[in-house]
MARGUVEX-923770 format. One line per 3 residues: number of its first residue (from 1); their letters; for each residue x, y, z of N, C-alpha, C. Coordinates in steps of 0.2 Angstrom, whole numbers, always signed. Layout:
NUM = A = X:Y:Z:X:Y:Z:X:Y:Z; ...
//
This chain:
1 = MVL = -133:-52:+46:-127:-53:+43:-122:-47:+44; -116:-48:+47:-112:-43:+49:-106:-43:+45; -104:-38:+42:-98:-37:+37:-93:-32:+41
4 = DEA = -88:-35:+43:-82:-31:+46:-77:-29:+40; -74:-24:+41:-70:-22:+35:-73:-22:+29; -79:-19:+28:-83:-19:+22:-80:-17:+16
7 = ERL = -76:-12:+16:-72:-10:+11:-68:-15:+7; -64:-19:+11:-60:-24:+8:-64:-30:+5; -70:-31:+8:-74:-36:+6:-78:-35:-1
10 = MDK = -78:-28:-2:-81:-26:-8:-76:-25:-14; -70:-27:-12:-64:-26:-17:-65:-31:-22; -63:-30:-28:-64:-35:-34:-62:-42:-33
13 = SFI = -56:-42:-29:-54:-49:-27:-58:-53:-23; -63:-50:-19:-67:-54:-14:-74:-54:-17; -76:-49:-21:-83:-48:-23:-87:-54:-25
16 = GQF = -83:-59:-29:-86:-65:-32:-88:-70:-26; -83:-71:-22:-85:-75:-16:-90:-72:-12; -90:-66:-11:-95:-62:-7:-102:-63:-9
19 = HRI = -103:-63:-16:-110:-64:-19:-112:-71:-18; -107:-76:-18:-108:-83:-17:-111:-84:-10; -108:-81:-6:-111:-81:+2:-118:-78:+2
22 = LET = -119:-72:-1:-125:-69:-1:-131:-74:-3; -130:-78:-9:-134:-83:-11:-137:-88:-6; -132:-89:-1:-134:-95:+4:-138:-91:+10
25 = MPQ = -138:-85:+10:-141:-81:+16:-149:-81:+15; -153:-81:+20:-160:-80:+20:-162:-73:+17; -167:-72:+14:-169:-66:+11:-171:-61:+17
28 = KRQ = -174:-64:+22:-176:-59:+28:-170:-59:+33; -167:-54:+33:-161:-53:+38:-159:-46:+39; -155:-44:+43:-153:-38:+45:-145:-37:+43
31 = NLL = -144:-32:+39:-137:-32:+37:-133:-26:+40; -127:-27:+43:-123:-22:+46:-116:-22:+43; -114:-16:+41:-107:-15:+38:-103:-10:+42
34 = FSA = -97:-13:+44:-92:-9:+47:-85:-8:+44; -83:-2:+44:-76:-1:+41:-74:+6:+44; -67:+7:+45:-64:+13:+47:-64:+18:+41
37 = TMS = -64:+16:+35:-65:+20:+29:-70:+18:+25; -75:+22:+23:-80:+20:+19:-80:+24:+12; -78:+20:+7:-77:+23:+0:-84:+24:-3
40 = DLV = -83:+27:-9:-90:+28:-13:-92:+22:-15; -87:+17:-17:-90:+10:-19:-94:+7:-14; -91:+7:-8:-95:+3:-2:-102:+6:-2
43 = KKI = -102:+13:-2:-109:+16:-1:-113:+14:-6; -111:+14:-12:-115:+12:-18:-118:+4:-17; -113:+0:-16:-115:-7:-15:-120:-8:-8
46 = SGD = -118:-4:-3:-122:-5:+3:-129:-3:+1; -130:+2:-3:-137:+4:-6:-140:-1:-9; -136:-6:-13:-139:-11:-17:-141:-17:-12
49 = LMD = -137:-18:-7:-139:-23:-2:-144:-21:+3; -145:-15:+5:-149:-13:+10:-155:-9:+8; -161:-9:+11:-167:-5:+10:-167:+0:+15
52 = FPI = -167:+6:+13:-167:+12:+18:-161:+12:+23; -155:+11:+21:-150:+10:+26:-148:+17:+30; -146:+16:+37:-145:+21:+41:-137:+21:+42
55 = TIE = -134:+27:+41:-127:+28:+42:-126:+31:+48; -121:+28:+52:-119:+30:+59:-111:+31:+58; -109:+37:+59:-102:+40:+59:-100:+42:+66
58 = IRP = -94:+39:+68:-91:+41:+74:-85:+46:+72; -85:+52:+74:-81:+57:+72:-79:+57:+65; -84:+58:+60:-82:+58:+53:-76:+62:+51
61 = DLK = -75:+68:+54:-70:+73:+53:-63:+70:+55; -63:+65:+59:-57:+62:+61:-54:+56:+57; -49:+57:+53:-47:+51:+49:-42:+47:+53
64 = TAE = -38:+49:+57:-33:+45:+61:-34:+47:+68; -32:+42:+72:-32:+42:+80:-28:+48:+82; -31:+51:+87:-26:+57:+90:-21:+54:+95
67 = TVT = -22:+47:+97:-17:+45:+101:-11:+42:+97; -11:+43:+91:-5:+41:+86:-1:+47:+84; +6:+47:+85:+10:+52:+82:+12:+49:+76
70 = QAY = +12:+54:+71:+14:+52:+64:+21:+56:+62; +25:+53:+58:+31:+56:+55:+33:+52:+49; +38:+55:+46:+41:+51:+40:+48:+53:+39
73 = YKV = +52:+49:+36:+58:+50:+34:+59:+50:+26; +63:+54:+23:+64:+54:+16:+71:+49:+16; +70:+44:+11:+75:+40:+10:+76:+39:+3
76 = PNL = +82:+38:+0:+83:+38:-8:+82:+31:-11; +82:+25:-7:+82:+19:-10:+81:+14:-5; +80:+7:-7:+79:+1:-3:+84:+0:+3
79 = RAK = +90:+1:+1:+96:-1:+5:+96:+4:+11; +94:+10:+10:+94:+16:+14:+88:+14:+19; +83:+12:+17:+77:+10:+21:+80:+4:+26
82 = INL = +83:-1:+24:+85:-6:+28:+90:-4:+34; +95:+1:+32:+99:+4:+36:+96:+8:+41; +91:+12:+39:+87:+16:+44:+83:+12:+49
85 = LTE = +80:+7:+47:+76:+3:+51:+80:-1:+56; +86:-3:+53:+91:-7:+58:+93:-2:+64; +94:+5:+62:+96:+10:+67:+91:+11:+72
88 = LLK = +85:+12:+69:+79:+13:+74:+77:+7:+79; +78:+1:+76:+76:-5:+80:+82:-6:+86; +87:-3:+85:+92:-4:+90:+90:-1:+97
91 = DQK = +85:+4:+96:+83:+7:+103:+77:+3:+105; +79:-3:+108:+74:-8:+110:+70:-5:+116; +72:+0:+120:+68:+3:+125:+62:+6:+122
94 = HFN = +62:+9:+117:+56:+13:+114:+53:+9:+109; +57:+5:+104:+54:+1:+99:+54:-6:+102; +49:-7:+106:+49:-14:+110:+44:-18:+107
97 = KVI = +39:-16:+103:+34:-20:+100:+32:-17:+93; +35:-19:+88:+34:-16:+81:+32:-20:+76; +27:-16:+72:+24:-20:+66:+27:-16:+60
100 = VFC = +30:-19:+55:+33:-16:+49:+29:-19:+43; +26:-14:+39:+22:-15:+34:+26:-14:+27; +25:-20:+23:+28:-20:+17:+23:-20:+11
103 = KTK = +24:-18:+5:+19:-18:+0:+18:-24:-4; +23:-29:-3:+23:-36:-7:+25:-41:-2; +23:-47:-4:+25:-53:-1:+33:-54:-1
106 = VIA = +35:-53:-7:+42:-54:-8:+46:-49:-4; +45:-43:-4:+48:-38:+1:+48:-40:+8; +41:-42:+10:+41:-43:+17:+45:-50:+19
109 = SNT = +45:-54:+14:+49:-60:+16:+57:-59:+16; +59:-55:+11:+66:-53:+11:+68:-49:+17; +64:-44:+19:+65:-40:+24:+65:-44:+31
112 = GKY = +61:-48:+32:+60:-52:+37:+66:-57:+39; +68:-60:+33:+74:-64:+33:+80:-60:+35; +81:-54:+33:+87:-50:+35:+87:-49:+42
115 = FQR = +81:-47:+45:+81:-45:+52:+81:-52:+56; +79:-57:+54:+80:-63:+57:+87:-66:+58; +91:-64:+53:+98:-65:+53:+102:-60:+57
118 = LFG = +99:-54:+58:+103:-49:+62:+101:-50:+69; +94:-51:+71:+92:-51:+78:+91:-58:+81; +90:-63:+76:+89:-70:+78:+82:-72:+76
121 = EDK = +81:-78:+74:+74:-80:+71:+69:-80:+76; +71:-80:+83:+66:-80:+88:+63:-73:+90; +67:-68:+87:+65:-61:+88:+61:-58:+82
124 = VLV = +60:-61:+77:+56:-58:+71:+52:-63:+68; +46:-61:+67:+40:-65:+64:+39:-62:+57; +37:-66:+52:+35:-64:+45:+29:-67:+43
127 = IHG = +24:-63:+42:+17:-66:+39:+15:-63:+33; +12:-67:+28:+9:-64:+22:+5:-69:+19; +2:-68:+13:-3:-72:+10:+0:-79:+8
130 = NKS = +6:-80:+7:+9:-86:+6:+9:-91:+12; +9:-88:+18:+9:-92:+24:+2:-95:+25; +2:-101:+28:-4:-105:+29:-8:-101:+35
133 = QQT = -15:-102:+35:-19:-99:+40:-16:-101:+47; -15:-107:+48:-12:-109:+55:-6:-105:+57; -1:-105:+52:+5:-101:+53:+4:-94:+55
136 = RIN = -1:-91:+52:-2:-84:+53:-5:-83:+60; -10:-88:+62:-13:-87:+69:-8:-88:+74; -4:-93:+73:+1:-95:+78:+6:-88:+79
139 = AMQ = +8:-85:+73:+13:-80:+73:+9:-74:+77; +3:-73:+75:+0:-67:+79:-1:-68:+86; -2:-74:+88:-3:-76:+95:+4:-75:+99
142 = RFK = +9:-77:+96:+16:-76:+99:+17:-68:+99; +16:-64:+95:+17:-57:+94:+13:-54:+100; +6:-56:+100:+2:-53:+105:+4:-54:+112
145 = EEE = +7:-60:+113:+9:-62:+120:+16:-59:+121; +19:-55:+117:+26:-52:+118:+31:-57:+118; +30:-63:+115:+36:-67:+114:+41:-65:+109
148 = VPL = +38:-62:+104:+43:-59:+98:+41:-51:+98; +46:-47:+98:+45:-40:+97:+44:-37:+90; +46:-41:+85:+45:-37:+78:+41:-42:+74
151 = LVT = +36:-39:+70:+32:-42:+65:+33:-39:+59; +35:-42:+54:+35:-40:+47:+30:-43:+43; +26:-39:+40:+20:-41:+36:+18:-37:+30
154 = TDL = +13:-39:+27:+10:-35:+21:+3:-32:+24; -1:-29:+20:-7:-26:+22:-12:-32:+25; -10:-38:+24:-14:-43:+27:-15:-42:+35
157 = AAR = -11:-39:+38:-12:-38:+45:-14:-31:+47; -16:-27:+42:-18:-20:+42:-25:-18:+45; -29:-23:+44:-36:-23:+46:-38:-28:+51
160 = GLD = -43:-26:+56:-46:-31:+59:-42:-35:+65; -36:-33:+66:-32:-36:+71:-31:-31:+77; -33:-34:+83:-32:-30:+89:-26:-33:+93
163 = VPD = -20:-30:+92:-14:-32:+96:-13:-26:+101; -13:-28:+108:-12:-23:+113:-4:-20:+113; -4:-14:+115:+3:-11:+117:+8:-11:+111
166 = VSH = +6:-10:+105:+11:-9:+99:+14:-3:+100; +20:-3:+100:+23:+4:+102:+24:+8:+95; +26:+5:+90:+27:+8:+83:+24:+4:+77
169 = VVN = +21:+8:+73:+20:+5:+66:+25:+8:+61; +28:+4:+57:+33:+7:+52:+31:+5:+45; +29:+10:+41:+27:+9:+34:+34:+9:+30
172 = FDT = +37:+3:+30:+43:+2:+26:+42:+4:+19; +36:+2:+16:+34:+5:+9:+28:+9:+10; +27:+16:+8:+22:+20:+8:+16:+17:+4
175 = PII = +10:+16:+7:+4:+13:+4:+2:+17:-2; +0:+13:-7:-2:+17:-13:-10:+16:-13; -13:+12:-9:-20:+13:-8:-20:+17:-1
178 = YED = -23:+23:-2:-21:+28:+3:-26:+26:+10; -31:+23:+9:-35:+21:+15:-31:+16:+19; -27:+12:+16:-23:+7:+20:-19:+11:+25
181 = YVH = -17:+17:+23:-12:+21:+28:-16:+21:+35; -23:+23:+35:-26:+24:+40:-27:+18:+45; -28:+12:+41:-29:+5:+44:-22:+3:+47
184 = RIG = -17:+5:+43:-10:+2:+46:-8:+5:+52; -9:+12:+53:-6:+16:+59:-11:+14:+64; -17:+12:+63:-22:+11:+68:-21:+5:+72
187 = RTG = -15:+1:+70:-13:-5:+74:-10:-3:+81; -8:+4:+81:-5:+7:+87:-9:+12:+90; -8:+14:+96:-12:+19:+99:-19:+17:+100
190 = RAF = -20:+10:+102:-27:+8:+103:-29:+8:+111; -35:+8:+112:-38:+7:+119:-35:+14:+123; -35:+19:+120:-33:+26:+123:-26:+26:+125
193 = KTG = -22:+21:+122:-15:+21:+123:-11:+25:+118; -5:+27:+119:-2:+31:+114:+2:+26:+110; +4:+28:+103:+8:+25:+99:+11:+29:+94
196 = HSI = +16:+26:+89:+19:+30:+85:+19:+27:+78; +18:+31:+73:+19:+28:+66:+24:+32:+62; +28:+28:+58:+34:+31:+54:+34:+28:+47
199 = TFV = +34:+33:+43:+34:+31:+36:+40:+32:+32; +42:+27:+28:+48:+29:+23:+46:+31:+17; +49:+37:+15:+46:+40:+8:+52:+40:+3
202 = TPA = +52:+37:-2:+57:+38:-7:+54:+43:-12; +59:+45:-17:+56:+50:-22:+50:+48:-26; +49:+42:-27:+43:+40:-30:+37:+39:-26
205 = DEF = +38:+40:-19:+33:+40:-14:+30:+46:-13; +33:+52:-15:+31:+58:-12:+24:+60:-15; +23:+58:-21:+16:+59:-24:+11:+56:-19
208 = HLA = +12:+49:-17:+7:+46:-13:+7:+49:-6; +13:+52:-3:+12:+55:+3:+8:+61:+3; +8:+65:-2:+4:+71:-3:-4:+69:-3
211 = QIE = -5:+63:-7:-12:+61:-7:-14:+58:+0; -10:+55:+4:-12:+53:+11:-13:+59:+15; -9:+64:+14:-10:+70:+19:-17:+73:+17
214 = KLI = -18:+73:+10:-25:+76:+8:-31:+72:+11; -30:+65:+11:-35:+61:+14:-36:+62:+21; -31:+62:+25:-31:+62:+33:-32:+70:+35
217 = GQK = -31:+74:+30:-33:+82:+32:-28:+85:+36; -21:+82:+36:-16:+85:+40:-9:+84:+37; -5:+88:+38:+2:+87:+36:+6:+83:+41
220 = IPM = +10:+78:+38:+14:+73:+42:+21:+76:+43; +23:+77:+49:+30:+81:+49:+36:+76:+47; +41:+79:+44:+47:+75:+42:+52:+75:+48
223 = LKV = +56:+69:+48:+61:+69:+53:+67:+68:+49; +73:+71:+52:+80:+70:+49:+82:+63:+50; +85:+60:+45:+88:+53:+45:+95:+54:+50
226 = PRN = +95:+50:+55:+101:+50:+59:+108:+50:+55; +113:+54:+58:+119:+55:+54:+123:+48:+53; +122:+44:+58:+126:+38:+58:+123:+33:+53
229 = VEI = +117:+34:+50:+114:+29:+45:+118:+30:+39; +120:+24:+36:+123:+24:+30:+118:+25:+24; +119:+30:+20:+115:+31:+14:+118:+29:+7
232 = PET = +118:+23:+5:+121:+22:-1:+118:+24:-7; +122:+25:-13:+119:+27:-19:+114:+23:-22; +109:+25:-25:+103:+21:-29:+106:+18:-34
235 = GYD = +105:+11:-35:+107:+8:-41:+104:+10:-47; +106:+9:-53:+104:+11:-59:+97:+8:-60; +96:+1:-59:+89:-2:-61:+84:+1:-56
238 = ENQ = +85:+2:-50:+80:+5:-45:+79:+12:-47; +84:+16:-48:+83:+23:-50:+78:+24:-56; +80:+19:-62:+76:+19:-68:+68:+18:-66
241 = AML = +67:+13:-61:+60:+11:-59:+57:+17:-56; +61:+20:-52:+58:+26:-49:+56:+32:-53; +61:+33:-57:+59:+38:-63:+53:+37:-67
244 = REI = +53:+30:-69:+47:+28:-73:+40:+29:-68; +41:+28:-62:+35:+28:-58:+33:+36:-57; +38:+40:-57:+36:+47:-56:+33:+50:-63
247 = DNQ = +36:+47:-68:+33:+49:-75:+25:+47:-75; +24:+41:-72:+17:+39:-73:+13:+43:-68; +15:+46:-63:+11:+49:-58:+10:+56:-61
250 = KRK = +15:+59:-64:+14:+65:-68:+9:+65:-74; +9:+59:-77:+4:+58:-83:-3:+58:-80; -4:+55:-74:-10:+55:-71:-13:+61:-70
253 = LDP = -9:+66:-68:-11:+73:-66:-12:+77:-73; -7:+75:-78:-7:+79:-84:-7:+74:-90; -12:+72:-93:-12:+67:-99:-7:+69:-104
256 = DFK = -6:+75:-105:-1:+77:-111:+6:+77:-109; +7:+75:-102:+14:+75:-100:+18:+69:-104; +24:+71:-107:+27:+65:-110:+32:+62:-106
259 = GAF = +37:+65:-103:+41:+62:-98:+47:+59:-102; +52:+56:-98:+58:+52:-101:+56:+45:-104; +50:+43:-101:+49:+36:-103:+42:+35:-107
262 = HVK = +40:+40:-111:+34:+40:-115:+36:+35:-121; +30:+32:-123:+31:+28:-129:+32:+32:-136; +37:+32:-139:+38:+36:-145:+35:+33:-151
265 = KEP = +32:+36:-154:+28:+34:-160:+34:+33:-166; +33:+28:-170:+37:+27:-176:+35:+32:-181; +40:+34:-184:+38:+39:-190:+35:+36:-195
268 = VKK = +29:+39:-198:+25:+35:-203:+30:+36:-210; +30:+30:-213:+34:+29:-219:+30:+31:-225; +32:+36:-229:+29:+38:-235:+32:+35:-241
271 = FPK = +28:+31:-245:+30:+28:-251:+29:+33:-257; +33:+33:-262:+33:+37:-268:+26:+35:-271; +23:+40:-274:+17:+39:-277:+18:+35:-284
274 = KKS = +14:+30:-286:+15:+27:-292:+13:+31:-298; +17:+31:-303:+16:+35:-309:+10:+33:-313; +5:+36:-315:+0:+34:-319:+2:+32:-326
277 = VDK = +0:+26:-328:+2:+24:-334:-4:+24:-339; -2:+26:-346:-7:+27:-351:-8:+20:-354; -14:+17:-353:-15:+10:-355:-15:+9:-362
280 = KKQ = -17:+15:-366:-17:+15:-373:-10:+15:-376; -5:+18:-373:+1:+18:-375:+4:+12:-374; +2:+8:-368:+5:+1:-367:+3:-4:-372
283 = RTR = -3:-3:-374:-5:-8:-379:-2:-7:-386; -1:-1:-388:+3:+2:-394:+10:-1:-394; +13:-1:-389:+20:-3:-388:+20:-11:-389
286 = RK = +15:-14:-386:+15:-21:-386:+14:-24:-393; +10:-20:-397:+9:-22:-404:+15:-21:-408
//
C-alpha cells in the first residue's frame, strides 16, 4: 500500500475515508508513505500503521528546492494584489507559464474571472474543489501542453502534480498552513530547471510569513512594488478584518493580550441586599 502526500491523507477531512480503505486491505502487506513534509501527526500515525518502520530522508535539512528563487511583495489590500499581479503578468517573456495560488475557492474563482476578462478566456484556467474531476483533468492537460499560460487554483494543485517548465508560482494569498508553502513553490524549479516563487504579503500575513521563514530556515527577500502599480486605499471592512486577524495572532502569542477586538465582559449588576424583617414584629402588626 503506497500513500503519496501522506500528510494530506492523514488530515481530519480525509482520515475517515482512509480508515475505510484500510479495512478492505489485506492484513499482510507492505506500507510505504511519501511526503515532502512529514509532520509529527504523520509520524505518530505511521507508527500505528507500521511495525518497526524505517525512515528515509533525502536532504532533511533542505526545506525548499535550491532551483527556486523566492521573494515577496508587501501589499496593503486585495485590490493592490490584483493590480500588482496584472503588472507582473504583462511581462509575458518571463511570466510565460504561471500558477497562481489562492486560499479559497471564492477568491480563486473571482480572480480567475477577472483575468479571463482581461486576457481572454482561452488564456486563463481556473480549478478548485467545486470543479468536476474531469474538468480539472482537462484543465491540467491544457496547462501542461502550454495551450494556456495562466492557471489560477487553490491548494488543490499544490501537491502531487508534475507540470514541466512552470516559470513562476505566485502565492496570491500567503498560506496559513505553512507546509503548503513548500508544496506550492515546489510546482516550479522541477527536474533541475530553475523557477521563481513570489508571495503577496498583507499586514495580516506578516505573522504567517515569519512562521514560513522559520519553517524553511531562511529569510525570504522583499521586492519593491513597481512605481506604476496603483495602490488604492484599503476599504473599511477589509481593514477591520485584517486588524481582527492581527489581534488573533497576537493573542496566540500572548493569551493575556486584549487588543481592539477582545470580548468585553458585561459589568456584574449588584442588587441591594434585602433588609432582614423581624417576623415577631410582623405578626404583632397583623394582630
